[in-house]
N, CA, C and O of each residue as an XYZ file, in Angstrom:
220
protein
N      42.683    -28.857     45.957
C      44.027    -29.199     46.728
C      45.104    -28.880     45.691
O      44.997    -29.226     44.514
N      46.110    -28.229     46.163
C      47.392    -27.922     45.374
C      48.128    -29.095     45.062
O      48.245    -29.987     45.901
N      48.651    -29.179     43.901
C      49.636    -30.228     43.511
C      50.966    -29.768     43.881
O      51.545    -28.893     43.238
N      51.502    -30.383     44.982
C      52.869    -29.943     45.378
C      53.770    -30.916     44.837
O      53.527    -32.114     44.983
N      54.889    -30.476     44.164
C      55.891    -31.367     43.412
C      57.110    -31.419     44.431
O      57.396    -30.462     45.150
N      57.740    -32.514     44.428
C      58.829    -32.825     45.396
C      60.102    -32.170     44.930
O      60.838    -31.648     45.767
N      60.407    -32.160     43.673
C      61.698    -31.605     43.069
C      61.473    -30.261     42.396
O      60.628    -30.135     41.510
N      62.232    -29.262     42.821
C      62.176    -28.064     42.086
C      63.656    -27.930     41.495
O      64.643    -28.215     42.173
N      63.734    -27.447     40.099
C      64.974    -27.233     39.448
C      65.079    -25.700     39.365
O      64.254    -25.010     38.766
N      66.156    -25.221     40.010
C      66.350    -23.705     40.115
C      67.705    -23.501     39.376
O      68.581    -24.362     39.300
N      67.765    -22.232     38.833
C      69.131    -21.830     38.178
C      69.899    -21.142     39.259
O      69.487    -21.108     40.418
N      71.017    -20.594     38.871
C      71.965    -19.952     39.796
C      71.491    -18.732     40.497
O      71.980    -18.322     41.550
N      70.443    -18.135     39.809
C      69.755    -16.868     40.319
C      68.530    -17.204     41.175
O      67.744    -16.332     41.544
N      68.391    -18.553     41.488
C      67.226    -19.071     42.136
C      65.969    -18.862     41.434
O      64.979    -18.834     42.166
N      65.783    -18.714     40.226
C      64.639    -18.726     39.430
C      64.303    -20.127     38.927
O      65.098    -20.832     38.306
N      63.063    -20.467     39.248
C      62.540    -21.911     38.898
C      62.505    -22.205     37.506
O      61.848    -21.464     36.775
N      63.109    -23.166     37.043
C      63.138    -23.625     35.629
C      62.278    -24.940     35.456
O      61.976    -25.261     34.306
N      61.908    -25.638     36.399
C      61.208    -26.890     36.285
C      60.776    -27.388     37.684
O      61.400    -27.139     38.715
N      59.784    -28.028     37.616
C      59.098    -28.748     38.956
C      58.570    -30.114     38.556
O      57.862    -30.235     37.556
N      58.909    -31.159     39.334
C      58.387    -32.595     38.981
C      58.447    -33.387     40.308
O      59.029    -32.962     41.306
N      57.810    -34.555     40.241
C      57.944    -35.521     41.304
C      58.910    -36.663     40.857
O      59.219    -37.522     41.682
N      59.365    -36.703     39.670
C      60.197    -37.842     39.043
C      61.612    -37.369     39.098
O      61.939    -36.390     38.426
N      62.545    -38.047     39.914
C      64.007    -37.687     39.877
C      64.604    -37.793     38.403
O      65.417    -36.950     38.026
N      64.244    -38.712     37.669
C      64.769    -38.973     36.312
C      64.468    -37.725     35.503
O      65.348    -37.195     34.824
N      63.194    -37.241     35.572
C      62.852    -36.123     34.750
C      63.516    -34.879     35.331
O      63.890    -34.008     34.546
N      63.699    -34.721     36.693
C      64.343    -33.615     37.272
C      65.877    -33.539     36.744
O      66.414    -32.474     36.439
N      66.450    -34.680     36.681
C      67.870    -34.861     36.278
C      68.085    -34.289     34.852
O      69.038    -33.594     34.500
N      66.920    -34.742     34.001
C      67.045    -34.230     32.518
C      66.896    -32.746     32.381
O      67.531    -32.075     31.568
N      65.955    -32.244     33.287
C      65.830    -30.722     33.199
C      66.988    -29.999     33.703
O      67.305    -28.915     33.212
N      67.640    -30.538     34.658
C      68.918    -30.025     35.237
C      69.994    -30.129     34.135
O      70.776    -29.186     34.014
N      70.084    -31.077     33.418
C      71.057    -31.145     32.444
C      70.722    -30.195     31.256
O      71.633    -29.629     30.651
N      69.533    -30.038     30.954
C      69.227    -29.051     29.895
C      69.559    -27.644     30.354
O      70.055    -26.875     29.530
N      69.342    -27.262     31.522
C      69.734    -25.870     31.986
C      71.049    -25.792     32.748
O      71.244    -24.906     33.580
N      71.929    -26.708     32.463
C      73.296    -26.706     33.128
C      73.985    -25.413     32.884
O      74.651    -24.908     33.788
N      73.870    -24.847     31.728
C      74.678    -23.739     31.341
C      74.252    -22.443     32.102
O      74.920    -21.410     32.041
N      73.006    -22.571     32.880
C      72.444    -21.601     33.795
C      72.938    -21.826     35.175
O      72.723    -20.948     36.012
N      73.581    -22.912     35.508
C      73.967    -23.326     36.939
C      72.839    -23.900     37.543
O      72.628    -23.620     38.723
N      71.957    -24.769     36.855
C      70.909    -25.324     37.488
C      71.109    -26.371     38.693
O      72.059    -27.152     38.624
N      70.328    -26.404     39.683
C      70.441    -27.463     40.681
C      69.067    -27.866     41.151
O      68.084    -27.148     40.969
N      69.022    -29.071     41.781
C      67.842    -29.587     42.131
C      67.589    -29.361     43.532
O      68.529    -29.647     44.273
N      66.448    -28.877     44.116
C      66.173    -28.667     45.430
C      65.018    -29.626     45.822
O      63.893    -29.527     45.333
N      65.381    -30.583     46.761
C      64.501    -31.569     47.113
C      63.761    -31.138     48.369
O      64.407    -30.915     49.392
N      62.427    -31.008     48.345
C      61.563    -30.572     49.404
C      61.566    -31.448     50.582
O      61.510    -30.957     51.709
N      61.635    -32.827     50.375
C      61.594    -33.707     51.400
C      62.900    -33.986     52.086
O      62.899    -34.532     53.189
N      63.990    -33.645     51.498
C      65.233    -33.948     52.152
C      65.966    -32.633     52.523
O      66.001    -31.694     51.727
N      66.544    -32.580     53.731
C      67.181    -31.367     54.123
C      68.426    -31.066     53.463
O      68.831    -29.904     53.468
N      69.148    -32.081     52.832
C      70.271    -31.864     51.969
C      69.728    -31.733     50.494
O      69.006    -32.599     50.001
N      70.084    -30.705     49.886
C      69.732    -30.482     48.591
C      70.861    -30.972     47.573
O      72.005    -31.121     48.002
N      70.608    -31.188     46.435
C      71.511    -31.676     45.340
C      72.287    -30.494     44.556
O      72.632    -30.524     43.375
N      72.476    -29.477     45.456
C      73.020    -28.258     44.792
C      74.614    -28.486     44.561
O      75.372    -29.007     45.379
N      74.907    -28.068     43.483
C      76.499    -28.166     43.125
C      76.726    -26.779     43.019
O      75.859    -25.997     42.627
N      78.084    -26.387     43.421
C      78.647    -25.067     43.389
C      78.740    -24.586     41.810
O      79.028    -25.422     40.954
N      78.530    -23.443     41.516
C      78.452    -22.990     40.169
C      79.370    -21.755     40.028
O      78.959    -20.670     40.438
N      80.561    -21.866     39.483
C      81.436    -20.780     39.435
C      81.660    -20.439     37.974
O      81.878    -21.294     37.116
N      81.588    -19.013     37.728
C      81.685    -18.641     36.373
C      83.212    -18.499     35.872
O      83.453    -18.179     34.708
């Protein structure tokens, strides 16, 4: 059976930089990749945690 993670961390070009089930870990990964415009995509919630990224 596939292990599906709830939170995916994507950069501004929609490339996956991380995947986890723990929101605290997801926030740490997002902070680590913030220079790439990272945001969190929540698979269970229709609203994602995406922040606008302007260069």
